[in-house]
All heavy atoms as an XYZ file, in Angstrom:
795
protein
N      60.711     30.566    -54.515
C      59.811     29.958    -53.537
C      59.709     28.485    -53.824
O      59.443     28.065    -54.947
C      58.445     30.634    -53.672
C      57.607     30.484    -52.457
S      56.124     31.493    -52.314
C      55.638     32.053    -53.863
N      59.939     27.682    -52.794
C      59.853     26.238    -52.967
C      58.470     25.733    -52.646
O      57.769     26.324    -51.812
C      60.896     25.530    -52.061
O      60.549     25.800    -50.720
C      62.294     25.975    -52.343
N      58.094     24.650    -53.266
C      56.788     24.074    -53.032
C      56.965     22.814    -52.178
O      57.751     21.932    -52.524
C      56.123     23.747    -54.339
O      54.848     23.151    -54.088
N      56.294     22.756    -51.073
C      56.363     21.623    -50.166
C      55.073     20.806    -50.324
O      54.013     21.341    -50.579
C      56.505     22.074    -48.704
C      57.777     22.827    -48.483
O      58.846     22.260    -48.670
N      57.668     24.081    -48.086
N      55.198     19.530    -50.123
C      54.002     18.695    -50.114
C      53.812     18.207    -48.687
O      54.781     17.897    -47.951
C      54.162     17.458    -51.055
O      55.319     16.731    -50.639
C      54.272     17.916    -52.473
N      52.578     18.170    -48.229
C      52.240     17.783    -46.873
C      51.453     16.472    -46.929
O      50.507     16.345    -47.670
C      51.407     18.839    -46.188
C      52.037     20.236    -46.247
C      51.309     21.336    -46.748
C      53.328     20.458    -45.808
C      51.884     22.573    -46.767
C      53.887     21.720    -45.860
C      53.153     22.748    -46.333
O      53.734     24.002    -46.371
N      51.856     15.498    -46.094
C      51.136     14.253    -46.051
C      49.794     14.447    -45.358
O      49.538     15.486    -44.722
C      51.968     13.201    -45.284
O      52.024     13.548    -43.930
N      48.940     13.465    -45.497
C      47.613     13.541    -44.892
C      47.691     13.649    -43.363
O      46.952     14.406    -42.760
C      46.772     12.335    -45.320
C      45.351     12.280    -44.810
C      44.567     13.464    -45.313
C      44.670     10.988    -45.189
N      48.604     12.897    -42.772
C      48.793     12.957    -41.315
C      49.233     14.330    -40.824
O      48.677     14.855    -39.863
N      50.236     14.930    -41.501
C      50.685     16.250    -41.118
C      49.558     17.278    -41.335
O      49.398     18.173    -40.500
C      51.888     16.688    -41.976
C      53.173     16.047    -41.614
C      53.830     15.060    -42.251
C      53.995     16.365    -40.459
N      54.989     14.716    -41.609
C      55.123     15.523    -40.514
C      53.862     17.241    -39.409
C      56.114     15.541    -39.549
C      54.869     17.288    -38.457
C      55.976     16.444    -38.524
N      48.824     17.136    -42.415
C      47.750     18.087    -42.692
C      46.646     17.947    -41.602
O      46.136     18.991    -41.143
C      47.134     17.809    -44.064
O      48.078     17.998    -45.063
N      46.321     16.749    -41.232
C      45.308     16.526    -40.194
C      45.746     17.137    -38.858
O      44.979     17.830    -38.217
C      45.015     15.038    -40.050
C      43.895     14.684    -39.070
C      42.568     15.227    -39.573
C      43.851     13.193    -38.922
N      46.977     16.880    -38.455
C      47.493     17.455    -37.206
C      47.528     18.970    -37.265
O      47.137     19.653    -36.333
C      48.860     16.873    -36.866
C      49.527     17.605    -35.714
C      48.789     15.377    -36.580
N      47.943     19.511    -38.416
C      47.990     20.946    -38.547
C      46.588     21.572    -38.414
O      46.424     22.511    -37.644
C      48.549     21.327    -39.958
C      48.416     22.802    -40.253
C      49.258     23.716    -39.675
C      47.409     23.255    -41.102
C      49.135     25.057    -39.950
C      47.249     24.604    -41.355
C      48.118     25.516    -40.790
N      45.583     21.007    -39.097
C      44.257     21.587    -39.051
C      43.622     21.385    -37.661
O      42.804     22.218    -37.242
C      43.393     21.071    -40.191
C      43.789     21.716    -41.455
C      44.335     21.094    -42.540
C      43.700     23.114    -41.816
N      44.595     22.030    -43.528
C      44.199     23.264    -43.126
C      43.244     24.252    -41.143
C      44.274     24.522    -43.753
C      43.317     25.478    -41.787
C      43.828     25.595    -43.077
N      43.942     20.339    -36.974
C      43.445     20.136    -35.605
C      44.016     21.208    -34.702
O      43.296     21.831    -33.897
C      43.736     18.755    -35.097
C      42.900     17.614    -35.654
C      43.397     16.269    -35.171
C      41.424     17.782    -35.245
N      45.316     21.436    -34.780
C      45.956     22.486    -33.985
C      45.425     23.845    -34.369
O      45.171     24.722    -33.506
C      47.448     22.444    -34.101
C      48.172     21.336    -33.356
C      49.645     21.286    -33.730
C      48.030     21.531    -31.847
N      45.240     24.063    -35.652
C      44.749     25.354    -36.146
C      43.334     25.596    -35.621
O      42.984     26.705    -35.194
C      44.775     25.365    -37.666
C      44.587     26.703    -38.248
C      45.566     27.612    -38.545
C      43.365     27.351    -38.619
N      45.027     28.771    -39.089
C      43.683     28.631    -39.132
C      42.053     26.954    -38.588
C      42.707     29.500    -39.581
C      41.078     27.850    -39.030
C      41.400     29.081    -39.547
N      42.499     24.538    -35.631
C      41.135     24.663    -35.101
C      41.129     24.975    -33.604
O      40.284     25.735    -33.120
C      40.327     23.409    -35.385
O      40.220     23.200    -36.748
N      42.041     24.327    -32.854
C      42.167     24.632    -31.433
C      42.559     26.099    -31.229
O      42.040     26.748    -30.316
C      43.172     23.685    -30.784
N      43.458     26.585    -32.061
C      43.830     28.005    -31.989
C      42.666     28.904    -32.330
O      42.471     29.964    -31.675
N      41.838     28.507    -33.259
C      40.642     29.309    -33.625
C      39.672     29.312    -32.458
O      39.065     30.364    -32.134
C      39.995     28.748    -34.854
C      38.766     29.530    -35.345
C      39.136     30.923    -35.781
C      38.134     28.765    -36.504
N      39.495     28.206    -31.758
C      38.624     28.206    -30.591
C      39.164     29.087    -29.490
O      38.373     29.788    -28.833
C      38.477     26.748    -30.079
C      37.611     25.845    -30.907
C      37.658     24.404    -30.362
C      36.189     26.343    -30.970
N      40.462     29.106    -29.297
C      41.049     30.014    -28.309
C      40.841     31.464    -28.736
O      40.552     32.336    -27.897
C      42.530     29.736    -28.151
N      40.952     31.744    -30.025
C      40.687     33.096    -30.538
C      39.262     33.518    -30.248
O      38.989     34.613    -29.777
C      40.969     33.151    -32.032
C      40.579     34.440    -32.753
C      41.500     35.564    -32.347
C      40.578     34.259    -34.231
N      38.334     32.634    -30.500
C      36.902     32.942    -30.241
C      36.644     33.130    -28.753
O      35.879     34.001    -28.346
C      36.025     31.872    -30.802
C      36.036     31.752    -32.336
C      35.212     30.539    -32.799
C      35.533     33.019    -32.997
N      37.304     32.330    -27.899
C      37.118     32.444    -26.495
C      37.625     33.790    -25.986
O      36.926     34.483    -25.220
C      37.864     31.318    -25.770
C      37.848     31.321    -24.267
C      36.411     31.051    -23.756
C      38.794     30.330    -23.711
N      38.802     34.191    -26.402
C      39.335     35.487    -25.974
C      38.619     36.643    -26.636
O      38.555     37.746    -26.087
C      40.841     35.536    -26.120
C      41.551     34.826    -25.030
C      41.980     33.507    -25.218
C      41.759     35.414    -23.813
C      42.582     32.832    -24.197
C      42.371     34.715    -22.775
C      42.784     33.411    -22.963
N      38.047     36.431    -27.816
C      37.183     37.426    -28.402
C      35.935     37.637    -27.579
O      35.472     38.772    -27.363
N      35.390     36.542    -27.048
C      34.240     36.661    -26.131
C      34.632     37.377    -24.859
O      33.908     38.261    -24.363
C      33.680     35.278    -25.821
C      32.597     35.258    -24.794
C      31.350     35.747    -25.076
C      32.861     34.811    -23.508
C      30.333     35.764    -24.101
C      31.885     34.823    -22.549
C      30.612     35.286    -22.858
N      35.803     37.035    -24.302
C      36.276     37.736    -23.097
C      36.442     39.227    -23.386
O      36.224     40.071    -22.499
C      37.602     37.181    -22.652
C      37.509     35.778    -22.041
C      38.637     35.013    -21.905
C      36.309     35.256    -21.617
C      38.589     33.755    -21.367
C      36.232     34.010    -21.061
C      37.365     33.211    -20.932
N      36.891     39.574    -24.590
C      37.039     40.975    -24.932
C      35.704     41.682    -24.885
O      35.563     42.805    -24.369
C      37.673     41.102    -26.343
C      37.779     42.503    -26.927
C      38.675     43.373    -26.043
C      38.299     42.443    -28.347
N      34.663     41.046    -25.420
C      33.325     41.670    -25.392
C      32.777     41.763    -23.994
O      32.157     42.780    -23.642
C      32.349     40.823    -26.261
C      32.638     40.817    -27.755
C      31.688     39.878    -28.482
C      32.527     42.227    -28.304
N      33.069     40.795    -23.145
C      32.548     40.807    -21.772
C      33.265     41.887    -20.938
O      32.629     42.566    -20.124
C      32.730     39.423    -21.118
C      32.484     39.463    -19.631
C      31.805     38.429    -21.785
N      34.561     42.056    -21.141
C      35.323     42.990    -20.287
C      35.448     44.395    -20.889
O      36.118     45.221    -20.312
C      36.743     42.427    -20.037
O      37.412     42.290    -21.303
C      36.694     41.104    -19.318
N      34.812     44.628    -22.009
C      35.042     45.891    -22.718
C      34.687     47.132    -21.860
O      35.407     48.115    -21.938
C      34.236     45.907    -23.995
N      33.628     47.080    -21.081
C      33.225     48.286    -20.372
C      33.612     48.275    -18.892
O      33.842     49.307    -18.290
C      31.694     48.479    -20.431
O      31.054     47.295    -19.910
C      31.268     48.714    -21.881
N      33.707     47.086    -18.280
C      33.923     47.019    -16.847
C      35.393     46.881    -16.444
O      35.742     47.242    -15.328
C      33.195     45.785    -16.258
C      31.707     45.931    -16.447
O      31.193     47.017    -16.568
N      31.012     44.819    -16.494
N      36.237     46.393    -17.324
C      37.642     46.172    -16.945
C      38.549     46.579    -18.100
O      38.885     45.773    -18.949
C      37.873     44.709    -16.586
N      38.920     47.870    -18.179
C      39.665     48.337    -19.331
C      41.054     47.718    -19.481
O      41.546     47.453    -20.596
C      39.808     49.845    -19.077
C      39.492     50.069    -17.662
C      38.625     48.933    -17.207
N      41.703     47.363    -18.352
C      43.023     46.750    -18.438
C      42.898     45.335    -19.037
O      43.668     44.965    -19.954
C      43.685     46.691    -17.083
C      45.111     46.082    -17.020
C      46.059     46.932    -17.860
C      45.572     46.009    -15.580
N      41.965     44.570    -18.562
C      41.758     43.213    -19.083
C      41.279     43.237    -20.521
O      41.662     42.386    -21.326
C      40.739     42.483    -18.207
N      40.426     44.211    -20.870
C      39.964     44.252    -22.250
C      41.071     44.620    -23.231
O      41.128     44.099    -24.334
C      38.777     45.220    -22.386
O      39.167     46.533    -22.108
N      41.975     45.490    -22.804
C      43.094     45.822    -23.705
C      44.020     44.640    -23.858
O      44.554     44.387    -24.957
C      43.867     47.070    -23.234
O      44.386     46.830    -21.928
N      44.221     43.859    -22.776
C      45.054     42.661    -22.864
C      44.362     41.645    -23.809
O      45.021     41.033    -24.644
C      45.254     42.096    -21.469
C      46.009     40.792    -21.498
C      45.512     39.566    -21.306
C      47.384     40.624    -21.743
N      46.481     38.591    -21.410
C      47.679     39.242    -21.704
C      48.455     41.496    -22.052
C      48.957     38.743    -21.907
C      49.686     40.954    -22.263
C      49.931     39.599    -22.187
N      43.082     41.460    -23.664
C      42.366     40.517    -24.524
C      42.379     40.962    -25.981
O      42.436     40.130    -26.876
C      40.945     40.343    -24.034
C      40.847     39.522    -22.756
O      41.689     38.652    -22.541
N      39.877     39.789    -21.943
N      42.346     42.283    -26.222
C      42.415     42.795    -27.589
C      43.811     42.466    -28.201
O      43.863     42.042    -29.361
C      42.166     44.279    -27.594
N      44.855     42.621    -27.433
C      46.192     42.260    -27.929
C      46.302     40.777    -28.240
O      46.886     40.380    -29.264
C      47.258     42.637    -26.930
C      47.540     44.143    -26.797
C      48.513     44.409    -25.611
C      48.121     44.663    -28.080
N      45.683     39.952    -27.378
C      45.715     38.522    -27.614
C      44.949     38.145    -28.844
O      45.390     37.358    -29.665
C      45.173     37.762    -26.368
C      46.110     37.933    -25.193
C      44.921     36.291    -26.642
C      47.525     37.460    -25.392
N      43.789     38.723    -29.049
C      42.972     38.437    -30.209
C      43.722     38.838    -31.497
O      43.715     38.128    -32.496
C      41.608     39.127    -30.093
C      40.853     39.133    -31.431
C      40.751     38.441    -29.062
N      44.370     39.993    -31.457
C      45.141     40.458    -32.642
C      46.319     39.532    -32.927
O      46.547     39.150    -34.091
C      45.633     41.869    -32.426
C      44.586     42.985    -32.501
C      45.180     44.329    -32.111
C      44.005     43.056    -33.884
N      47.079     39.140    -31.906
C      48.218     38.248    -32.116
C      47.769     36.883    -32.614
O      48.351     36.311    -33.527
C      48.989     38.136    -30.805
N      46.725     36.335    -31.990
C      46.220     35.022    -32.390
C      45.674     35.050    -33.807
O      45.941     34.150    -34.590
C      45.126     34.587    -31.386
C      44.633     33.215    -31.621
C      45.351     32.183    -30.807
O      46.030     32.533    -29.821
O      45.247     31.019    -31.161
N      44.922     36.067    -34.110
C      44.359     36.188    -35.464
C      45.468     36.327    -36.521
O      45.373     35.670    -37.571
N      46.469     37.112    -36.238
C      47.580     37.259    -37.167
C      48.313     35.945    -37.395
O      48.608     35.558    -38.510
C      48.580     38.324    -36.659
C      49.800     38.446    -37.482
C      49.786     39.075    -38.707
C      51.006     37.910    -37.020
C      50.952     39.156    -39.465
C      52.171     37.983    -37.759
C      52.141     38.634    -39.002
N      48.579     35.235    -36.314
C      49.308     33.965    -36.410
C      48.475     32.912    -37.160
O      48.999     32.208    -38.009
C      49.712     33.481    -35.045
C      50.671     32.310    -34.982
C      51.964     32.624    -35.732
C      50.971     31.950    -33.550
N      47.189     32.832    -36.873
C      46.319     31.867    -37.566
C      46.230     32.208    -39.060
O      46.277     31.292    -39.900
C      44.968     31.796    -36.924
C      44.887     31.153    -35.553
C      43.513     31.292    -34.970
C      45.302     29.720    -35.622
N      46.057     33.458    -39.384
C      46.003     33.867    -40.796
C      47.305     33.516    -41.494
O      47.310     33.003    -42.611
C      45.715     35.360    -40.874
C      45.761     35.885    -42.320
C      44.766     35.591    -43.209
C      46.856     36.627    -42.704
C      44.811     36.081    -44.502
C      46.932     37.083    -44.020
C      45.893     36.814    -44.915
N      48.419     33.832    -40.835
C      49.741     33.584    -41.440
C      49.966     32.082    -41.701
O      50.451     31.687    -42.754
C      50.795     34.133    -40.500
C      52.213     33.973    -40.969
C      53.190     34.549    -39.958
C      54.574     34.202    -40.303
N      55.568     34.717    -39.337
N      49.629     31.226    -40.731
C      49.821     29.798    -40.907
C      48.912     29.227    -41.976
O      49.354     28.385    -42.806
C      49.622     29.034    -39.566
O      48.352     29.318    -39.085
C      50.696     29.397    -38.604
N      47.682     29.650    -42.017
C      46.754     29.154    -43.068
C      47.222     29.604    -44.455
O      47.165     28.821    -45.438
C      45.356     29.665    -42.808
N      47.733     30.823    -44.552
C      48.227     31.308    -45.842
C      49.444     30.515    -46.293
O      49.529     30.119    -47.450
C      48.553     32.782    -45.740
C      48.957     33.417    -47.067
C      49.375     34.839    -46.916
N      50.595     34.839    -46.118
C      51.141     35.907    -45.609
N      50.589     37.049    -45.752
N      52.243     35.829    -44.898
N      50.371     30.262    -45.389
C      51.550     29.483    -45.731
C      51.189     28.038    -46.086
O      51.799     27.440    -46.950
C      52.580     29.519    -44.624
C      53.317     30.812    -44.503
N      53.963     31.409    -45.546
C      53.462     31.658    -43.447
C      54.485     32.524    -45.124
N      54.205     32.698    -43.878
N      50.185     27.473    -45.387
C      49.762     26.137    -45.709
C      49.156     26.061    -47.103
O      49.442     25.126    -47.861
C      48.751     25.642    -44.670
C      48.354     24.216    -44.840
C      49.080     23.216    -44.268
C      47.227     23.887    -45.581
C      48.709     21.866    -44.421
C      46.856     22.559    -45.751
C      47.610     21.560    -45.185
N      48.322     27.047    -47.432
C      47.731     27.044    -48.760
C      48.733     27.255    -49.871
O      48.645     26.639    -50.920
C      46.644     28.140    -48.823
N      49.745     28.110    -49.632
C      50.784     28.368    -50.633
C      51.833     27.264    -50.684
O      52.623     27.214    -51.621
C      51.453     29.692    -50.331
C      50.610     30.889    -50.587
C      51.435     32.116    -50.345
N      50.649     33.313    -50.578
C      51.106     34.528    -50.335
N      52.315     34.693    -49.816
N      50.355     35.580    -50.550
N      51.893     26.477    -49.621
C      52.903     25.375    -49.489
C      54.332     25.905    -49.583
O      55.198     25.325    -50.231
C      52.656     24.288    -50.553
C      51.349     23.568    -50.382
C      51.206     22.503    -51.403
C      49.804     21.973    -51.411
N      49.600     20.831    -50.595
N      54.565     27.055    -48.949
C      55.874     27.644    -49.054
C      56.695     27.522    -47.757
O      57.791     28.076    -47.643
C      55.816     29.119    -49.476
C      55.027     29.983    -48.541
O      54.386     29.449    -47.637
O      55.001     31.214    -48.746
N      56.164     26.823    -46.753
C      56.905     26.557    -45.509
C      56.928     25.046    -45.302
O      56.004     24.322    -45.616
C      56.219     27.213    -44.319
C      56.218     28.718    -44.344
C      57.492     29.273    -43.831
C      57.375     30.772    -43.780
N      58.629     31.368    -43.509
N      57.998     24.535    -44.650
C      58.022     23.114    -44.303
C      56.939     22.787    -43.256
O      56.529     23.623    -42.479
C      59.416     22.908    -43.733
C      60.118     24.194    -43.831
C      59.198     25.234    -44.335
N      56.492     21.512    -43.279
C      55.455     21.112    -42.376
C      55.834     21.280    -40.939
O      54.980     21.663    -40.101
C      55.090     19.668    -42.673
N      57.065     21.047    -40.583
C      57.497     21.180    -39.161
C      57.356     22.602    -38.665
O      56.927     22.845    -37.542
C      58.929     20.706    -39.025
O      59.791     21.450    -39.838
N      57.694     23.550    -39.521
C      57.526     24.956    -39.110
C      56.075     25.353    -38.976
O      55.707     26.071    -38.040
C      58.234     25.864    -40.137
C      58.298     27.312    -39.730
C      59.075     28.140    -40.696
O      59.846     27.627    -41.522
O      58.942     29.394    -40.622
N      55.229     24.872    -39.855
C      53.805     25.154    -39.777
C      53.198     24.557    -38.505
O      52.368     25.168    -37.857
C      53.073     24.677    -40.999
C      53.274     25.476    -42.274
C      52.560     24.847    -43.421
C      52.787     26.910    -42.051
N      53.606     23.339    -38.176
C      53.113     22.682    -36.965
C      53.569     23.448    -35.745
O      52.797     23.566    -34.779
C      53.559     21.241    -36.902
C      52.812     20.263    -37.833
C      53.371     18.894    -37.733
C      51.320     20.261    -37.539
N      54.780     23.931    -35.748
C      55.273     24.728    -34.612
C      54.419     26.012    -34.451
O      53.995     26.352    -33.354
C      56.749     25.119    -34.810
C      57.331     26.046    -33.760
C      57.382     25.368    -32.408
C      58.707     26.517    -34.181
N      54.176     26.702    -35.534
C      53.353     27.916    -35.455
C      51.920     27.622    -35.023
O      51.342     28.382    -34.249
C      53.401     28.629    -36.794
C      54.694     29.270    -37.219
C      54.629     29.812    -38.628
C      55.079     30.371    -36.246
N      51.357     26.521    -35.520
C      50.018     26.133    -35.110
C      49.957     25.747    -33.641
O      49.018     26.062    -32.951
C      49.507     25.002    -35.997
N      51.009     25.090    -33.137
C      51.080     24.747    -31.756
C      51.213     26.003    -30.864
O      50.597     26.039    -29.790
C      52.254     23.773    -31.477
N      51.978     26.951    -31.337
C      52.094     28.241    -30.581
C      50.703     28.921    -30.519
O      50.279     29.430    -29.483
C      53.139     29.156    -31.229
C      53.075     30.557    -30.644
C      54.517     28.593    -30.969
N      49.980     28.855    -31.639
C      48.658     29.491    -31.666
C      47.666     28.724    -30.810
O      46.773     29.343    -30.169
C      48.132     29.532    -33.080
N      47.782     27.412    -30.742
C      46.825     26.633    -29.982
C      47.155     26.487    -28.496
O      46.255     26.367    -27.675
C      46.726     25.219    -30.591
N      48.453     26.551    -28.131
C      48.827     26.301    -26.766
C      49.567     27.494    -26.164
O      49.234     27.956    -25.045
C      49.723     25.062    -26.689
C      48.956     23.834    -27.205
C      50.244     24.800    -25.264
C      49.794     22.635    -27.479
N      50.547     28.031    -26.876
C      51.409     29.069    -26.281
C      50.700     30.398    -26.034
O      50.803     30.965    -24.917
N      50.010     30.901    -27.005
C      49.332     32.199    -26.828
C      48.214     32.126    -25.807
O      48.109     33.023    -24.982
C      48.868     32.764    -28.184
C      50.064     33.148    -29.043
C      47.958     33.967    -28.022
C      49.763     33.667    -30.379
N      47.374     31.081    -25.782
C      46.384     30.987    -24.716
C      46.980     30.920    -23.300
O      46.444     31.481    -22.368
C      45.578     29.733    -25.021
C      45.681     29.617    -26.524
C      47.077     30.085    -26.811
N      48.122     30.233    -23.162
C      48.780     30.207    -21.841
C      49.279     31.565    -21.464
O      49.133     32.012    -20.309
C      49.932     29.202    -21.845
C      49.537     27.716    -21.789
C      50.780     26.848    -21.922
C      48.827     27.423    -20.482
N      49.873     32.272    -22.412
C      50.318     33.639    -22.163
C      49.154     34.527    -21.818
O      49.228     35.387    -20.913
C      51.089     34.166    -23.396
C      51.571     35.591    -23.329
C      52.722     35.690    -22.384
C      51.957     36.066    -24.699
N      48.067     34.350    -22.529
C      46.859     35.207    -22.296
C      46.267     34.954    -20.920
O      45.875     35.891    -20.231
C      45.814     34.912    -23.402
N      46.233     33.687    -20.528
C      45.695     33.370    -19.199
C      46.529     33.981    -18.113
O      45.998     34.544    -17.140
C      45.590     31.856    -19.034
O      44.799     31.337    -20.075
C      44.963     31.470    -17.701
N      47.839     33.917    -18.242
C      48.719     34.550    -17.254
C      48.527     36.045    -17.201
O      48.501     36.625    -16.116
N      48.318     36.700    -18.343
C      48.066     38.133    -18.347
C      46.732     38.467    -17.707
O      46.623     39.493    -17.024
N      45.735     37.638    -17.909
C      44.431     37.882    -17.286
C      44.505     37.746    -15.781
O      43.925     38.493    -15.017
C      43.377     36.935    -17.839
S      42.905     37.304    -19.519
N      45.311     36.774    -15.320
C      45.492     36.577    -13.860
C      46.245     37.772    -13.267
O      45.885     38.259    -12.190
C      46.218     35.241    -13.582
C      45.297     34.094    -13.902
C      46.689     35.195    -12.134
C      46.001     32.732    -13.876
N      47.233     38.287    -13.978
C      47.963     39.448    -13.492
C      47.062     40.673    -13.498
O      47.111     41.445    -12.535
C      49.214     39.689    -14.371
C      50.312     38.726    -14.122
S      51.850     38.926    -15.053
C      51.631     40.321    -16.071
N      46.226     40.852    -14.495
C      45.321     41.993    -14.513
C      44.315     41.930    -13.361
O      43.992     42.937    -12.762
C      44.582     42.034    -15.869
N      43.859     40.712    -13.065
C      42.908     40.540    -11.969
C      43.610     40.848    -10.620
O      43.021     41.444     -9.713
C      42.377     39.129    -11.950
C      41.373     38.900    -10.835
C      40.095     39.427    -10.884
C      41.734     38.139     -9.728
C      39.199     39.231     -9.871
C      40.828     37.924     -8.698
C      39.557     38.479     -8.774
O      38.689     38.285     -7.770
N      44.866     40.474    -10.487
C      45.574     40.660     -9.220
C      45.846     42.118     -8.925
O      45.962     42.533     -7.756
C      46.852     39.870     -9.182
O      47.796     40.407    -10.083
N      45.962     42.964     -9.960
C      46.175     44.382     -9.706
C      44.877     45.156     -9.747
O      44.880     46.406     -9.681
C      47.186     45.022    -10.735
C      48.531     44.391    -10.598
C      46.631     44.909    -12.150
N      43.769     44.506     -9.806
C      42.466     45.149     -9.736
C      41.918     45.579    -11.093
O      40.910     46.285    -11.138
N      42.560     45.183    -12.186
C      42.059     45.588    -13.503
C      41.232     44.518    -14.168
O      40.784     44.725    -15.279
N      41.003     43.413    -13.528
C      40.238     42.339    -14.086
C      38.777     42.389    -13.765
O      38.321     43.158    -12.880
N      38.015     41.567    -14.419
C      36.558     41.528    -14.200
C      36.268     40.571    -13.077
O      36.720     39.437    -13.069
C      35.827     41.121    -15.464
C      34.333     41.091    -15.421
C      33.815     42.500    -15.193
C      33.772     40.543    -16.712
N      35.549     41.010    -12.062
C      35.205     40.149    -10.949
C      33.710     39.905    -10.996
O      32.872     40.811    -10.802
C      35.608     40.878     -9.652
O      34.922     40.398     -8.556
N      33.314     38.660    -11.223
C      31.900     38.311    -11.382
C      31.449     37.607    -10.101
O      31.900     36.531     -9.757
C      31.654     37.400    -12.580
C      32.104     38.119    -13.833
C      30.214     36.964    -12.675
C      32.077     37.233    -15.063
N      30.538     38.245     -9.357
C      29.938     37.633     -8.204
C      30.850     37.480     -7.005
O      30.596     36.664     -6.139
N      31.938     38.216     -6.957
C      32.870     38.085     -5.852
C      32.775     39.289     -4.969
O      32.645     40.390     -5.359
C      34.324     37.857     -6.314
C      35.274     37.842     -5.154
C      34.395     36.599     -7.115
């Protein structure tokens, strides 16, 4: 196992992206709680998103602490957690709503 050193700039960008991913995780966790009883299709989708996001965030934080991955790979994984998975999740929520499995509030 090789030990990598991360500069302050790389570390700051990593933790900002990681925090954005954590906010997305909390947002979809809230959506999971809201849709749990009224929209089973949307809640199962949100549960998958929460599990994937949580796994990826845990994995990147563990690799950062162990310093066993290069900074570029960690930034890529953090960017996927902060941007890619929420975009995928939003598309899945829109698809669930279009087939009638989404939560409709006040419509």
